[in-house]
C-alpha positions in Angstrom: 0.0 0.0 0.0 1.3 3.5 -0.8 2.2 5.6 2.2 -0.8 8.0 1.6 -3.2 5.1 1.7 -2.4 3.7 5.1 -4.5 4.4 8.1 -2.5 6.3 10.6 -2.4 6.0 14.4 -5.0 8.8 14.5 -7.3 6.7 12.2 -6.8 9.2 9.4 -5.9 8.7 5.7 -4.7 12.1 4.8 -7.5 14.5 5.8 -10.1 11.7 6.0 -11.0 10.3 9.4 -11.8 6.6 9.2 -14.6 5.3 11.5 -15.0 1.6 12.0 -18.3 0.2 13.2 -18.8 -3.1 15.2 -21.8 -4.9 16.4 -23.8 -4.2 13.3 -27.5 -5.2 13.4 -27.8 -7.4 10.3 -26.0 -10.5 9.2 -26.6 -9.3 5.6 -23.8 -6.8 4.9 -25.8 -5.2 2.1 -28.4 -4.1 4.7 -25.6 -2.9 7.1 -24.4 -0.7 4.2 -27.7 1.1 4.2 -27.1 2.4 7.8 -24.5 5.1 7.0 -26.3 5.9 3.7 -29.7 6.6 5.3 -28.9 7.9 8.8 -25.5 9.6 8.4 -27.0 12.7 10.1 -27.5 10.5 13.2 -24.2 8.8 13.1 -22.3 12.0 12.6 -24.4 14.7 14.3 -21.6 17.2 14.4 -20.9 16.9 10.7 -22.0 19.8 8.6 -22.2 17.7 5.5 -22.1 14.0 4.7 -21.5 12.4 1.3 -22.5 8.9 0.5 -20.4 7.3 -2.2 -21.7 4.0 -3.6 -19.2 1.2 -3.7 -19.4 1.2 -7.5 -18.5 4.9 -7.6 -15.4 6.9 -6.9 -14.5 10.5 -6.6 -12.5 11.9 -9.5 -12.3 15.4 -7.9 -12.0 17.0 -4.5 -15.2 16.3 -2.4 -15.4 20.0 -1.6 -15.7 20.7 -5.3 -18.6 18.2 -5.4 -20.3 20.1 -2.6 -19.7 23.4 -4.4 -21.0 22.2 -7.7 -24.0 20.2 -6.4 -25.1 22.0 -3.3 -23.6 25.4 -2.5 -24.1 27.1 -5.9 -27.9 26.3 -5.9 -28.3 26.6 -2.1 -29.5 23.0 -2.0 -29.5 20.5 0.8 -29.6 17.3 -1.3 -27.8 16.4 -4.5 -28.7 13.4 -6.7 -27.2 11.6 -9.6 -28.9 9.7 -12.4 -29.8 6.0 -12.0 -28.5 4.1 -14.9 -31.6 1.9 -15.5 -34.7 3.2 -13.7 -36.5 6.5 -13.0 -39.4 5.3 -10.9 -39.2 4.0 -7.3 -42.0 1.6 -8.3 -39.9 0.3 -11.2 -37.0 0.0 -8.7 -39.3 -2.0 -6.4 -40.0 -4.5 -9.2 -36.3 -4.9 -9.9 -35.5 -5.5 -6.2 -38.0 -8.4 -6.1 -36.7 -9.7 -9.5 -33.1 -9.7 -8.2 -34.2 -11.4 -4.9 -32.9 -8.5 -2.8 -36.2 -8.5 -0.8 -39.4 -10.5 -0.8 -42.5 -9.3 -2.5 -44.1 -8.9 0.9 -41.3 -6.7 2.2 -41.4 -4.5 -0.9 -45.2 -4.2 -0.7 -44.9 -2.9 2.9 -42.5 -0.2 1.7 -44.6 0.7 -1.3 -47.7 0.9 0.8 -45.8 3.3 3.1 -44.8 5.4 0.1 -48.4 5.6 -1.1 -49.5 6.5 2.5 -46.9 9.3 2.4 -48.5 10.6 -0.7 -46.1 9.5 -3.4 -48.2 8.6 -6.4 -47.5 5.5 -8.5 -46.6 7.6 -11.6 -44.2 9.8 -9.5 -40.8 10.1 -11.3 -37.6 11.4 -9.9 -36.1 12.5 -13.3 -33.9 9.4 -13.3 -32.2 10.4 -10.1 -30.9 8.5 -7.1 -29.2 9.8 -4.0 -25.5 10.3 -4.3 -24.6 13.1 -2.0 -26.7 14.3 0.9 -25.9 17.3 3.0 -27.0 17.3 6.6 -26.8 21.0 7.5 -26.9 21.7 11.2 -28.2 25.1 12.2 
C-alpha cells in the first residue's frame, strides 16, 4: 500500500478520518451498508455535510468541489445523480424483487408506506438516485 493510503495511528488517511463500526445489526452486509447511507446525520451529528459514495462509484475530484457544484451554488441540501436503469421508485421495487434482494411482501410494505406518504404511482424522480446528501446543522 502506498504511504498516503495507510490508516495512521490517528485513524486518518490524509484529511479523512476513518470510523470503524462493530456490532452491526444485520447478518446481511448489504443491509448494514444502508445504515450510513440513510442515517449519516444521526451517526455524525456534528458533521455539517455528509457524502454517500456508492461502492461502485469513486471521486475523481475534490469532495469540496462536489459540494460546491451540487449544493452550494444552488443553495440545495440534497444532491442526486442519475440512476442508470430506472427513474421510478416503483420500477425499482419490481427490480428489487426480481433480483431477490427482498421478498414481494417486504417490498409491498415499503410501497404501501410510500403511497400512504402521498407518493403517487406515476411519480418520477427524473432518473435520479441519492449520491450526496448534505445534513446541514443550524
